[in-house]
C-alpha positions as CSV (number, residue, x, y, z in Angstrom):
1,M,1.2,-13.1,0.7
2,I,3.2,-15.8,2.5
3,D,1.4,-18.4,0.4
4,Q,2.4,-16.7,-2.8
5,R,6.0,-16.3,-1.7
6,F,6.3,-20.1,-1.0
7,H,4.8,-20.9,-4.4
8,T,6.9,-18.4,-6.2
9,L,10.2,-19.6,-4.7
10,W,9.6,-23.1,-5.9
11,A,10.4,-22.0,-9.4
12,V,14.2,-22.1,-8.7
13,P,14.4,-25.8,-7.8
14,G,11.7,-26.5,-10.3
15,L,13.8,-25.1,-13.1
16,L,16.9,-27.0,-12.1
17,I,14.9,-30.3,-12.0
18,S,13.3,-29.4,-15.4
19,T,16.7,-28.7,-16.9
20,F,18.1,-32.1,-15.9
21,L,14.9,-33.9,-17.0
22,I,14.8,-32.4,-20.4
23,G,18.5,-32.8,-20.9
24,G,18.4,-36.4,-19.7
25,I,15.5,-37.3,-22.1
26,L,17.2,-35.7,-25.1
27,W,20.5,-37.3,-24.2
28,L,18.9,-40.7,-24.2
29,A,16.6,-40.2,-27.2
30,T,18.9,-38.3,-29.5
31,A,22.6,-38.2,-30.5
32,M,23.2,-35.0,-28.4
33,P,26.1,-35.1,-25.9
34,F,24.9,-34.9,-22.3
35,M,26.2,-31.3,-21.6
36,I,24.7,-30.1,-24.9
37,A,21.4,-31.6,-24.1
38,L,21.6,-30.1,-20.6
39,L,22.2,-26.6,-22.1
40,L,19.1,-27.0,-24.4
41,G,17.1,-28.2,-21.3
42,A,18.1,-25.0,-19.4
43,I,17.0,-22.8,-22.3
44,L,13.7,-24.6,-22.8
45,S,12.9,-24.5,-19.0
46,A,12.3,-20.8,-19.1
47,T,8.5,-20.1,-19.3
48,D,6.9,-16.9,-20.7
49,P,3.6,-15.9,-19.1
50,V,2.8,-13.0,-21.4
51,A,0.3,-14.7,-23.6
52,V,-1.3,-16.7,-20.8
53,V,-1.7,-13.6,-18.6
54,A,-3.3,-11.7,-21.5
55,I,-5.9,-14.5,-21.8
56,F,-6.4,-14.5,-18.0
57,R,-7.2,-10.8,-18.1
58,Q,-9.7,-11.3,-20.9
59,I,-11.7,-14.0,-19.2
60,G,-11.3,-12.8,-15.6
61,A,-9.2,-15.7,-14.2
62,P,-8.6,-15.9,-10.4
63,E,-6.0,-13.5,-9.1
64,R,-4.1,-16.3,-7.3
65,L,-3.6,-18.3,-10.4
66,N,-2.4,-15.2,-12.3
67,T,0.1,-14.4,-9.4
68,L,1.4,-17.9,-9.3
69,I,2.2,-18.1,-13.0
70,E,3.7,-14.6,-13.1
71,G,5.8,-15.2,-10.0
72,E,7.1,-18.5,-11.2
73,S,8.2,-17.0,-14.5
74,L,10.0,-14.2,-12.8
75,F,12.4,-16.4,-10.9
76,N,12.2,-19.2,-13.5
77,D,13.5,-16.9,-16.3
78,A,16.4,-15.4,-14.3
79,T,17.5,-18.9,-13.1
80,S,17.4,-20.2,-16.6
81,I,19.6,-17.4,-17.9
82,V,22.2,-18.0,-15.1
83,V,22.2,-21.8,-15.6
84,A,22.5,-21.5,-19.3
85,G,25.4,-19.0,-18.9
86,I,27.3,-21.5,-16.7
87,L,26.6,-24.4,-19.1
88,V,27.8,-22.4,-22.1
89,G,31.1,-21.9,-20.3
90,M,31.3,-25.6,-19.5
91,V,30.5,-26.7,-23.0
92,I,33.0,-24.3,-24.6
93,E,35.8,-25.5,-22.2
94,Q,35.0,-29.1,-23.2
95,N,35.4,-30.1,-19.5
96,G,31.8,-30.7,-18.4
97,A,32.2,-33.6,-16.0
98,A,35.2,-32.1,-14.2
99,S,33.5,-28.7,-13.9
100,L,30.1,-29.9,-12.6
101,G,31.0,-29.2,-9.0
102,G,32.5,-25.8,-9.9
103,G,29.4,-25.1,-12.0
104,I,27.1,-25.7,-9.0
105,S,29.1,-23.4,-6.7
106,S,29.3,-20.8,-9.5
107,F,25.5,-20.9,-9.9
108,F,25.0,-20.0,-6.3
109,F,27.6,-17.3,-6.4
110,L,26.2,-15.7,-9.6
111,F,22.6,-16.1,-8.5
112,L,22.8,-14.8,-5.0
113,G,25.5,-12.3,-5.7
114,G,23.5,-10.8,-8.6
115,L,20.4,-10.7,-6.4
116,G,22.2,-8.9,-3.6
117,V,23.6,-6.3,-6.0
118,G,20.2,-5.7,-7.5
119,I,18.5,-5.4,-4.1
120,G,21.1,-2.9,-2.9
121,L,20.8,-0.7,-6.0
122,G,17.0,-0.9,-5.9
123,W,17.0,0.2,-2.3
124,L,19.3,3.1,-3.1
125,T,17.2,4.2,-6.1
126,G,14.0,4.0,-3.9
127,K,15.6,6.2,-1.3
128,I,16.5,8.8,-4.0
129,I,13.1,8.7,-5.5
130,G,11.6,9.3,-2.1
131,W,13.5,12.6,-1.9
132,I,12.0,13.8,-5.2
133,E,8.5,15.3,-5.3
134,S,6.5,14.4,-8.4
135,E,9.2,14.8,-11.0
136,S,8.0,12.4,-13.6
137,F,11.0,12.7,-16.0
138,I,13.5,12.2,-13.2
139,E,11.7,9.2,-11.7
140,I,11.2,7.5,-15.0
141,G,14.9,8.2,-15.8
142,L,16.0,6.7,-12.5
143,T,14.1,3.5,-13.1
144,T,15.5,3.2,-16.6
145,A,19.0,3.8,-15.4
146,L,18.5,1.3,-12.6
147,A,17.6,-1.4,-15.1
148,Y,20.8,-1.0,-17.1
149,L,23.1,0.1,-14.3
150,S,22.3,-2.9,-12.1
151,F,23.1,-5.2,-15.1
152,L,26.3,-3.5,-16.0
153,L,27.6,-3.1,-12.4
154,A,26.9,-6.8,-11.6
155,E,28.5,-8.1,-14.8
156,E,31.5,-5.8,-15.2
157,V,32.3,-4.8,-11.6
158,F,31.1,-7.6,-9.3
159,H,31.2,-10.4,-11.9
160,V,27.9,-11.8,-10.9
161,S,24.7,-12.4,-12.8
162,G,23.5,-9.1,-14.4
163,V,20.1,-10.6,-15.0
164,M,19.6,-11.5,-11.4
165,A,20.7,-8.0,-10.4
166,T,18.0,-6.6,-12.7
167,V,15.4,-8.9,-11.2
168,G,16.5,-8.0,-7.7
169,A,16.4,-4.3,-8.5
170,G,12.9,-4.6,-10.1
171,L,11.6,-6.7,-7.2
172,T,12.9,-4.2,-4.6
173,L,11.6,-1.1,-6.4
174,G,8.3,-2.8,-7.4
175,S,7.5,-3.8,-3.8
176,W,9.4,-1.9,-1.1
177,G,10.1,1.1,-3.3
178,R,6.7,1.3,-5.0
179,I,5.0,3.5,-2.4
180,R,8.0,5.9,-2.6
181,I,7.1,6.7,-6.2
182,S,4.6,9.6,-6.3
183,T,1.1,8.7,-7.3
184,S,0.9,11.0,-10.2
185,V,4.1,9.4,-11.7
186,R,3.2,5.7,-10.9
187,I,0.7,5.4,-13.8
188,Y,3.0,6.9,-16.4
189,L,5.8,4.6,-15.2
190,E,3.7,1.5,-15.5
191,H,2.7,2.4,-19.1
192,F,6.3,3.3,-20.0
193,W,7.6,-0.1,-18.9
194,E,4.7,-2.0,-20.5
195,L,5.5,-0.3,-23.8
196,L,9.2,-1.2,-23.5
197,A,8.3,-4.8,-22.7
198,F,6.1,-5.0,-25.7
199,I,8.8,-3.6,-28.0
200,A,11.4,-6.0,-26.6
201,N,9.1,-9.0,-27.2
202,A,8.3,-7.9,-30.7
203,L,12.0,-7.4,-31.6
204,L,12.9,-10.8,-30.2
205,F,10.3,-12.6,-32.4
206,L,11.4,-10.5,-35.4
207,L,15.0,-11.5,-34.9
208,V,14.2,-15.2,-34.6
209,G,11.9,-15.0,-37.6
210,M,14.8,-13.6,-39.6
211,K,17.3,-16.3,-38.4
212,V,15.1,-19.4,-38.4
213,D,15.4,-21.8,-41.4
214,L,11.9,-23.4,-42.0
215,I,13.4,-26.1,-44.2
216,A,15.9,-27.0,-41.5
217,L,13.1,-27.0,-39.0
218,W,11.1,-29.4,-41.1
219,Q,14.1,-31.7,-41.6
220,T,14.6,-31.9,-37.8
221,L,11.0,-32.6,-37.0
222,D,11.7,-35.9,-35.3
223,T,14.2,-34.2,-33.0
224,L,11.6,-31.5,-32.3
225,A,9.1,-34.1,-31.4
226,W,11.4,-35.4,-28.7
227,V,12.0,-31.8,-27.5
228,V,8.3,-31.2,-27.1
229,F,7.8,-34.5,-25.4
230,A,10.7,-33.8,-23.0
231,M,9.3,-30.4,-22.2
232,L,5.8,-31.7,-21.4
233,V,7.1,-34.6,-19.3
234,A,9.5,-32.3,-17.3
235,R,6.8,-29.7,-16.8
236,A,4.3,-32.3,-15.6
237,L,6.7,-33.9,-13.1
238,V,7.6,-30.5,-11.7
239,I,4.0,-29.2,-11.4
240,F,2.3,-32.4,-10.2
241,C,5.0,-33.7,-7.9
242,L,7.0,-30.7,-6.6
243,L,4.2,-28.2,-6.3
244,P,2.1,-30.3,-3.9
245,L,5.1,-30.7,-1.6
246,I,5.5,-26.9,-1.4
247,G,1.8,-26.6,-0.6
248,R,2.4,-28.6,2.6
249,L,4.9,-26.1,4.1
250,P,3.8,-24.1,7.1
251,G,2.2,-20.8,6.1
252,S,1.3,-22.1,2.6
253,S,-1.9,-23.7,1.3
254,A,-2.6,-26.5,-1.2
255,I,-3.2,-25.8,-4.8
256,S,-6.1,-27.5,-6.4
257,F,-5.8,-29.8,-9.4
258,P,-7.4,-27.4,-11.9
259,Y,-4.9,-24.7,-10.9
260,Q,-2.0,-27.3,-11.3
261,F,-3.2,-28.4,-14.7
262,I,-3.5,-24.8,-16.0
263,M,0.0,-24.1,-14.7
264,F,1.2,-27.2,-16.5
265,W,-0.5,-26.5,-19.8
266,G,0.1,-22.7,-19.5
267,G,3.9,-23.1,-19.2
268,L,4.5,-21.5,-22.6
269,R,8.0,-20.8,-24.0
270,G,8.7,-17.4,-25.5
271,A,10.9,-14.3,-25.3
272,I,13.4,-15.5,-22.7
273,A,14.2,-18.8,-24.4
274,L,14.5,-16.9,-27.8
275,A,16.8,-14.3,-26.2
276,I,19.1,-17.0,-24.7
277,V,19.4,-19.0,-27.9
278,L,20.2,-15.9,-30.0
279,S,22.9,-14.8,-27.5
280,L,24.8,-18.1,-27.8
281,P,28.2,-18.1,-29.4
282,Q,28.7,-20.0,-32.6
283,F,29.3,-23.7,-32.0
284,E,28.5,-27.0,-33.6
285,Y,24.8,-27.2,-32.5
286,Y,24.0,-23.5,-32.8
287,E,21.7,-23.8,-35.9
288,L,19.9,-26.9,-34.4
289,F,19.4,-25.0,-31.1
290,V,17.8,-22.0,-32.9
291,A,15.5,-24.4,-34.9
292,M,14.5,-26.4,-31.8
293,V,13.8,-23.4,-29.6
294,M,11.8,-21.7,-32.3
295,G,9.8,-24.9,-32.9
296,A,9.2,-25.4,-29.2
297,V,8.0,-21.8,-28.9
298,L,5.7,-22.2,-31.9
299,F,4.2,-25.4,-30.5
300,T,3.5,-23.9,-27.1
301,L,2.0,-20.7,-28.6
302,L,-0.1,-22.4,-31.2
303,V,-1.2,-25.6,-29.4
304,Q,-1.1,-24.8,-25.7
305,G,-1.8,-21.1,-26.0
306,L,-4.8,-21.5,-28.3
307,S,-6.4,-24.3,-26.2
308,I,-5.8,-22.9,-22.7
309,E,-8.9,-20.7,-22.8
310,S,-11.2,-23.7,-23.5
311,L,-9.5,-25.7,-20.7
312,M,-10.1,-22.9,-18.2
313,K,-13.8,-22.8,-19.2
314,K,-13.9,-26.6,-18.8
315,F,-12.5,-26.3,-15.2
316,G,-14.8,-23.4,-14.5
317,L,-11.9,-21.0,-13.9
318,N,-13.3,-18.4,-16.3
319,I,-16.0,-17.6,-13.7
320,P,-14.8,-14.7,-11.6
321,P,-14.7,-15.2,-7.8
322,L,-17.8,-14.4,-5.9
323,A,-16.3,-11.2,-4.5
324,D,-15.5,-10.0,-8.0
325,R,-19.0,-10.8,-9.2
326,L,-20.5,-8.8,-6.4
327,A,-18.2,-5.9,-7.2
328,F,-19.5,-6.0,-10.8
329,I,-23.1,-5.9,-9.7
330,E,-22.3,-3.1,-7.2
331,L,-20.7,-1.1,-10.0
332,D,-23.8,-1.5,-12.2
333,L,-26.1,-0.6,-9.3
334,V,-24.2,2.5,-8.1
335,S,-23.6,3.9,-11.6
336,K,-27.3,3.5,-12.6
337,K,-28.5,5.1,-9.4
338,K,-26.1,8.0,-9.9
339,A,-27.3,8.4,-13.5
340,M,-30.9,8.5,-12.4
341,K,-30.1,11.4,-10.1
342,R,-28.4,13.3,-12.9
343,L,-31.0,12.8,-15.6
344,P,-33.4,15.5,-14.3
345,S,-30.6,18.1,-14.8
346,L,-30.8,17.4,-18.6
347,T,-34.5,18.5,-18.8
348,N,-34.1,21.4,-16.4
349,G,-32.3,23.4,-19.1
350,G,-35.5,23.3,-21.3
351,F,-33.9,21.9,-24.4
352,F,-33.9,18.2,-23.8
353,S,-36.6,15.8,-24.8
354,N,-38.7,14.6,-21.8
355,R,-39.5,11.4,-23.6
356,I,-35.9,10.5,-24.1
357,A,-35.2,11.4,-20.4
358,H,-38.1,9.2,-19.3
359,N,-36.9,6.3,-21.5
360,L,-33.4,6.5,-20.0
361,T,-34.9,6.6,-16.5
362,V,-36.9,3.5,-17.2
363,E,-33.8,1.8,-18.6
364,C,-31.8,2.6,-15.5
365,D,-34.7,1.5,-13.3
366,H,-34.8,-1.9,-15.1
367,A,-31.0,-2.2,-14.7
368,I,-31.3,-1.6,-11.0
369,S,-34.0,-4.2,-10.6
370,S,-31.9,-6.7,-12.6
371,A,-28.9,-6.0,-10.3
372,M,-31.0,-6.6,-7.2
373,Q,-32.3,-9.9,-8.7
374,R,-28.8,-11.0,-9.4
375,I,-27.8,-10.2,-5.8
376,D,-30.7,-12.2,-4.5
377,H,-29.8,-15.1,-6.8
378,L,-26.2,-15.2,-5.5
379,R,-27.4,-15.0,-1.9
380,N,-29.8,-17.9,-2.4
381,T,-27.4,-20.1,-4.4
382,E,-23.8,-19.4,-3.4
383,M,-23.7,-17.4,-0.2
384,D,-24.3,-18.8,3.3
385,K,-23.9,-16.7,6.4
386,V,-20.1,-17.5,6.9
387,N,-19.3,-16.9,3.3
388,E,-21.2,-13.6,3.3
389,V,-19.4,-12.4,6.4
390,N,-16.0,-13.4,5.0
391,L,-16.8,-11.4,1.8
392,L,-17.7,-8.4,3.9
393,Y,-14.5,-8.7,5.8
394,L,-12.5,-8.9,2.6
395,R,-14.3,-5.8,1.3
396,A,-13.8,-4.0,4.6
397,L,-10.1,-4.8,4.7
398,S,-9.6,-3.7,1.1
399,E,-11.4,-0.4,1.9
400,E,-9.2,0.1,5.0
401,R,-6.0,-0.6,2.9
402,S,-7.1,1.9,0.3
403,F,-7.8,4.5,3.0
404,Y,-4.3,4.1,4.5
405,T,-2.8,4.4,1.0
406,E,-4.6,7.7,0.6
407,M,-3.5,8.9,4.0
408,Y,0.1,8.1,3.0
409,N,-0.1,9.8,-0.4
410,Q,-1.4,12.9,1.4
411,G,1.4,12.7,3.9
412,H,-0.8,12.2,7.0
413,I,1.1,9.1,8.0
414,S,4.8,8.2,7.6
415,E,6.2,5.6,5.2
416,T,7.1,3.3,8.1
417,A,3.6,3.5,9.6
418,F,2.0,2.8,6.3
419,R,4.3,-0.2,5.6
420,E,3.4,-1.8,8.9
421,L,-0.3,-1.2,8.5
422,A,-0.3,-2.4,4.9
423,L,1.6,-5.6,5.8
424,V,-0.8,-6.6,8.5
425,L,-3.8,-5.9,6.3
426,N,-2.3,-7.9,3.4
427,L,-1.7,-10.9,5.7
428,Q,-5.2,-10.7,7.0
429,I,-6.6,-10.5,3.5
430,D,-4.5,-13.6,2.5
431,A,-5.7,-15.5,5.5
432,L,-9.3,-14.8,4.5
433,R,-8.8,-15.4,0.9
434,Y,-6.8,-18.7,1.1
435,H,-7.8,-20.1,4.5
436,G,-11.4,-18.9,4.6
437,A,-11.3,-17.5,8.1
438,F,-10.6,-14.1,9.6
439,E,-7.4,-14.2,11.7
440,H,-5.5,-11.8,13.8
441,V,-2.0,-11.5,12.4
442,H,1.1,-10.4,14.4
443,S,3.6,-9.4,11.7
444,H,6.0,-7.3,13.8
445,R,6.4,-9.5,16.9
446,V,10.1,-10.3,16.2
447,K,10.8,-6.6,15.5
448,R,9.2,-5.6,18.8
449,M,11.1,-8.3,20.7
450,L,14.4,-7.0,19.3
451,E,13.5,-3.5,20.3
452,S,12.7,-4.6,23.8
453,A,16.0,-6.5,24.0
454,F,17.9,-3.4,22.9
455,F,16.1,-1.2,25.5
456,R,17.1,-3.7,28.2
457,L,20.7,-3.7,27.0
458,A,20.7,0.1,27.0
459,E,19.7,0.2,30.6
460,R,23.0,-1.6,31.4
461,A,25.2,0.4,28.9
462,A,25.1,4.1,29.5
463,W,26.5,4.9,26.1
464,L,23.5,3.3,24.4
465,K,20.9,5.3,26.3
466,P,20.8,8.3,23.8
467,V,20.2,5.9,20.9
468,A,17.6,3.9,22.9
469,E,15.8,7.1,23.9
470,Q,15.6,8.2,20.3
471,M,14.4,4.8,19.2
472,R,11.8,4.9,22.0
473,M,10.5,8.3,20.9
474,S,10.3,7.2,17.3
475,R,8.3,4.1,18.4
476,I,5.9,6.3,20.3
477,V,5.3,8.5,17.4
478,L,4.9,5.5,15.1
479,D,2.4,3.9,17.4
480,Y,0.5,7.1,17.6
481,E,0.3,7.4,13.8
482,Q,-1.0,3.8,13.5
483,I,-3.6,4.3,16.2
484,W,-4.7,7.5,14.5
485,A,-4.9,5.7,11.2
486,H,-6.9,2.9,12.8
487,F,-9.3,5.4,14.4
488,L,-10.0,7.2,11.0
489,G,-9.8,4.0,9.0
490,S,-12.4,2.1,11.1
491,S,-14.8,5.1,10.8
492,H,-14.3,5.1,7.1
493,V,-15.1,1.4,6.8
494,I,-18.1,1.6,9.0
495,K,-19.6,4.3,6.7
496,S,-18.7,2.2,3.6
497,L,-20.3,-0.9,5.0
498,G,-23.4,1.1,6.0
499,K,-23.8,2.1,2.3
500,L,-23.6,-1.5,1.3
501,A,-26.3,-2.4,3.7
502,R,-28.6,0.4,2.5
503,M,-28.1,-0.7,-1.1
504,E,-29.1,-4.3,0.1
505,L,-25.9,-5.7,-1.4
506,M,-25.5,-7.6,1.8
507,S,-27.9,-8.9,4.4
508,E,-28.4,-6.6,7.4
509,E,-27.5,-9.3,9.8
510,S,-24.1,-10.0,8.2
511,A,-23.4,-6.3,7.7
512,E,-24.2,-5.5,11.3
513,E,-21.8,-8.3,12.5
514,V,-18.9,-6.8,10.6
515,I,-19.8,-3.2,11.4
516,N,-20.0,-4.1,15.1
517,K,-16.5,-5.6,14.9
518,Y,-15.2,-2.4,13.4
519,R,-17.0,-0.3,16.0
520,S,-15.2,-2.3,18.7
521,W,-11.9,-1.6,17.0
522,H,-12.8,2.1,16.7
523,D,-13.6,2.2,20.4
524,I,-10.2,0.6,21.2
525,A,-8.4,3.1,19.0
526,T,-10.3,5.9,20.7
527,Q,-9.2,4.8,24.1
528,Q,-5.7,4.4,22.9
529,L,-5.7,7.9,21.5
530,Y,-6.9,9.2,24.9
531,Q,-4.1,7.3,26.7
532,V,-1.4,8.6,24.3
533,G,-2.8,12.1,24.7
534,E,-2.6,11.7,28.5
535,Q,0.9,10.3,28.6
536,Y,2.6,12.1,25.7
537,P,0.8,15.4,25.1
538,E,3.8,16.8,23.2
539,F,3.5,14.1,20.5
540,V,-0.2,14.6,20.1
541,S,0.1,18.4,19.8
542,S,2.9,18.2,17.3
543,M,1.2,15.5,15.2
544,Q,-2.2,17.4,15.1
545,S,-0.4,20.7,14.3
546,R,1.3,19.0,11.4
547,L,-1.9,17.4,10.2
548,G,-3.7,20.8,10.2
549,Q,-0.9,22.5,8.3
550,R,-0.9,19.7,5.7
551,M,-4.6,20.0,5.2
552,I,-4.2,23.7,4.5
553,L,-1.3,23.1,2.1
554,L,-3.2,20.3,0.3
555,A,-6.2,22.6,-0.2
556,E,-3.9,25.3,-1.7
557,L,-2.3,22.7,-4.0
558,E,-5.7,21.4,-5.2
559,I,-7.0,24.9,-6.0
560,T,-3.7,25.8,-7.7
561,E,-4.0,22.7,-10.0
562,E,-7.6,23.5,-10.8
563,K,-6.8,27.1,-11.6
564,A,-3.9,26.0,-13.8
565,E,-6.0,23.5,-15.7
566,S,-8.7,26.1,-16.3
567,G,-6.2,28.6,-17.6
568,V,-6.7,31.2,-14.9
569,L,-3.1,30.7,-13.7
570,P,-0.2,30.7,-16.2
571,E,1.3,27.2,-16.4
572,G,4.8,28.4,-15.4
573,V,3.5,30.3,-12.3
574,A,1.3,27.3,-11.3
575,R,4.3,24.9,-11.5
576,N,6.4,27.2,-9.3
577,I,3.6,27.4,-6.7
578,E,3.0,23.7,-6.8
579,A,6.7,23.0,-6.4
580,E,6.9,25.3,-3.3
581,L,3.7,23.7,-1.8
582,S,5.1,20.2,-2.4
583,R,8.4,21.2,-0.7
584,R,6.5,22.5,2.3
585,L,4.4,19.4,2.4
586,S,7.5,17.2,2.3
587,A,9.0,19.1,5.2
588,L,6.0,18.3,7.3
589,R,6.6,14.5,7.1
590,G,9.2,14.5,9.8
591,H,8.9,13.5,13.5
592,E,10.6,16.4,15.2
593,V,8.8,16.9,18.5
594,K,9.5,19.7,21.0
595,A,9.3,18.9,24.7
596,F,6.1,20.0,26.3
597,K,6.6,22.6,29.0
598,D,3.9,22.3,31.7
599,D,5.3,24.8,34.3
600,P,2.7,27.5,35.3
601,V,4.5,30.3,33.5
602,S,4.7,28.4,30.2
603,M,1.1,27.3,30.5
604,I,-0.1,30.9,31.1
605,R,2.0,32.2,28.1
606,R,-0.1,29.9,25.8
607,V,-3.3,31.9,26.6
608,P,-3.7,34.7,24.0
609,L,-5.1,37.0,26.7
610,F,-1.7,37.1,28.5
611,S,0.5,37.1,25.4
612,G,1.5,40.8,25.8
613,L,2.7,40.6,29.4
614,E,6.2,40.6,30.7
615,I,7.8,37.6,32.4
616,S,7.5,39.2,35.8
617,E,3.8,39.9,35.2
618,L,3.3,36.3,34.1
619,E,4.9,35.1,37.3
620,L,2.5,37.1,39.4
621,I,-0.5,35.5,37.6
622,A,1.2,32.1,38.0
623,D,1.1,32.5,41.7
624,L,-2.7,32.5,41.5
625,I,-2.8,29.0,40.0
626,E,-4.4,26.1,41.8
627,E,-3.5,22.6,40.7
628,K,-6.2,19.9,40.7
629,E,-6.2,16.2,40.0
630,L,-9.4,14.9,38.4
631,L,-10.7,11.4,37.8
632,E,-12.2,10.4,34.5
633,H,-15.8,11.5,33.7
634,T,-15.6,14.4,36.1
635,F,-17.5,17.6,35.0
636,L,-15.6,20.9,35.3
637,V,-18.4,22.9,33.8
638,R,-22.0,21.9,33.0
639,H,-24.5,23.4,30.6
640,H,-26.2,26.6,31.8
641,E,-23.7,26.9,34.7
642,V,-22.0,30.3,34.5
643,S,-18.2,29.7,35.0
644,E,-15.8,32.4,36.1
645,T,-12.6,30.3,36.0
646,L,-9.8,29.9,33.6
647,F,-8.8,26.2,33.2
648,M,-5.5,25.0,31.6
649,V,-5.0,21.3,30.8
650,V,-1.6,20.0,32.0
651,R,-2.2,16.3,31.5
652,G,-5.1,14.3,30.1
653,V,-8.0,14.7,27.6
654,L,-11.3,16.5,28.1
655,R,-14.4,16.6,26.0
656,I,-16.0,20.0,25.5
657,S,-19.5,20.7,24.0
658,F,-21.2,24.0,23.5
659,D,-24.0,25.7,21.6
660,A,-22.9,27.8,18.5
661,G,-25.8,29.6,16.9
662,G,-28.3,27.0,17.8
663,K,-26.0,24.1,16.6
664,A,-24.4,21.7,19.1
665,V,-20.6,21.5,18.6
666,E,-18.2,19.0,20.2
667,G,-14.5,19.1,20.6
668,T,-11.5,17.7,22.5
669,L,-9.1,19.5,24.8
670,M,-5.6,18.1,25.4
671,A,-2.5,19.0,27.3
672,G,-1.4,22.6,26.6
673,E,-4.9,23.8,25.8
674,F,-7.2,26.0,27.8
675,F,-10.7,27.4,28.1
676,G,-12.5,30.0,30.2
677,E,-10.3,33.1,29.5
678,M,-13.4,35.2,28.6
679,A,-15.0,33.9,31.8
680,L,-12.1,35.1,33.7
681,M,-12.7,38.6,32.3
682,G,-16.4,38.4,33.4
683,Q,-17.8,37.4,30.0
684,G,-18.5,33.8,30.6
685,S,-21.6,32.0,29.3
686,G,-23.5,29.0,30.3
687,S,-23.5,27.1,27.0
688,A,-20.4,25.0,27.5
689,E,-20.0,21.7,29.2
690,V,-16.6,20.2,29.9
691,E,-15.9,16.6,31.1
692,T,-12.7,14.6,31.6
693,V,-12.3,11.6,29.4
694,V,-9.3,10.2,31.3
695,P,-7.7,11.2,34.6
696,C,-6.5,14.8,34.2
697,T,-4.2,17.4,35.8
698,I,-5.7,20.9,35.6
699,Y,-4.4,24.4,36.4
700,Q,-7.1,26.8,37.3
701,I,-7.4,30.5,38.2
702,S,-10.6,31.9,39.8
703,R,-12.0,35.3,38.9
704,D,-12.0,36.4,42.6
705,S,-8.2,35.9,43.1
706,F,-7.6,37.4,39.6
707,L,-9.6,40.6,40.4
708,R,-7.6,41.0,43.6
709,L,-4.4,40.9,41.6
710,L,-5.7,43.5,39.1
711,D,-6.6,45.8,42.0
712,R,-3.0,45.6,43.2
713,E,-1.5,45.8,39.7
714,P,-3.4,48.5,37.7
715,E,-0.8,48.3,34.9
716,I,-1.6,44.6,34.3
717,A,-5.3,45.5,34.3
718,D,-4.8,48.1,31.6
719,K,-2.8,45.8,29.4
720,L,-5.4,43.0,29.8
721,S,-8.3,45.3,29.1
722,T,-6.7,46.5,25.8
723,R,-5.8,42.9,24.9
724,N,-9.3,41.7,25.7
725,A,-10.8,44.3,23.4
726,E,-8.5,43.3,20.6
727,L,-9.5,39.6,20.9
728,R,-13.2,40.5,20.9
729,E,-12.8,42.5,17.8
730,S,-10.8,39.7,16.1
731,C,-13.5,37.2,17.1
732,K,-16.2,39.4,15.5
733,L,-14.2,39.7,12.2
734,T,-13.7,35.9,12.1
735,Q,-17.4,35.3,12.6
736,Q,-18.3,37.8,9.8
737,N,-15.8,36.1,7.4
738,G,-17.1,32.7,8.3
739,S,-20.7,33.7,7.5
């Protein structure tokens, strides 16, 4: 990611250098005045990656090369439009030399001002979209309005570059704001803007085709030759001289010569150059400009565009990376195995030819054998131990990122937690992909340092303490979300890598190395969860309660969508139900946490057995409580030991295991939870075992002291007897429904 940012930002100085080089060559070689030649240089420096990227997708070019060309064009085009706009004003005023200094300052004002306006509007639009739940028309409408509104506000209100404002808005919404767009709408949105981009390109070429004069183009062929020569020379100097210097910056990596040459030859001219030249006011060189730009575009499309595929094959860039080739083989292997499992279902119906089913099975079997042979060939020819482990880490990190994305889409982690997790993973993936080694990346060190500095400042300034306390609580919740995500994500990756090992896509030794690494991370996350549960039980209880509620609502939403699709529910009714469920899901994204009350009366009130008692009666039972401090790995109850004590967890985490119908069940008890209420009533069993995981504080009430109280307070005894009978009946109904 850092590497790509460096190599993308070089497009701005690269375009300025290209503008002066093209302008200077044309000024020396033709009769054009210097400022006129400079204007033409600015127009012809705008590259168009549409055709090249389409070729890249067809032949499976490396992702990094694709990103470099697209990223360069993004800033390149916007800078070209700004520079051309400034030069047009200077040429019309006929005061080029005197206005050069003013033009430079104007460039920075228009460029940075427009970018700032666009980023601000993109951020605001992203916030608004985040408040809307899966309303496709509204979200598409907002992005469309953003594209035009950012341009108009920048040009008419702030008098800065509208194009840069649109670019800034698009970058903000496409990166920071992308995850705020609902998953169901994101696909429609991408198709919508792809269609608009295609229409815009088609209209531009149509307009130029209607305006260009082929006879005039032929008559100026000598000038066109100088234009093409100037473009190629300027492009070569920028790519082969400037780009290697950028590659030496800290956090960046060098770009190989094949990549550089493809970027040089793939610098086609297209829609942006045509749009700029068509928007020029009428002046002495207008017709010549249209002819030169059209000729340059035709040359790059017909000569460079048609030859770039063969050049890529010559450099070997048409061969997908090893990770992609393994993914293709895995796709073939998994799909054929799945098909073989489903083929018997065709013959089970009794009206499908056994011969055809057998032939299809044999075909799938051959495909599986072929896939395994290709894997062995890659392992023997291209993969050593280090390479294989790095590929596994790449796969594991990608799986982990996908898992976190799914957690965010379902609302199980907040947007802030997801952004921090995704940023770290992206940096780790880039380190593996571009530096060939797994690295631990600390992306939030500066942010944490600033938070710590603010907390220290708040200790001296009393008026800052409420803000600091709120920030501290938000950080605790955020850390817990990330630890929880790491805990679940590492489990998911371990299972995924285990499947790869079973399919023999990777050697057992390499797979075991990466799996062991993820197991160690899983153990660390587990210990951190226990520590958070011990120190901040209110956060854990609140987060787990919200998670459980979300799981229920998501299940309701999924069933509602299925019923609506099958026609069981009317569409209008289903939409209303889905909207209500989405609203309730959105409400559960917050971080509101109630303080945990651990006084004896509050703890007793949590036990259903005592829920019908008055406060005075609860206080009598609270007097029976004994408080105990337990070290970690201490057993409160062991299997086959009959317990007659009620235990309530005040602080800490305990692990409970018991036998349920011949099946071993394990669970976790945290602060605010309890066990043994039936044992207190004389109905305890010896199937449970309870052990502390971390140091714990426990409240306990023994049956002997409890019975003495009931003898003194017969009214409490009657209430508890009735309540106990209700709970037993409710338990029986629950078991019957479950079975």
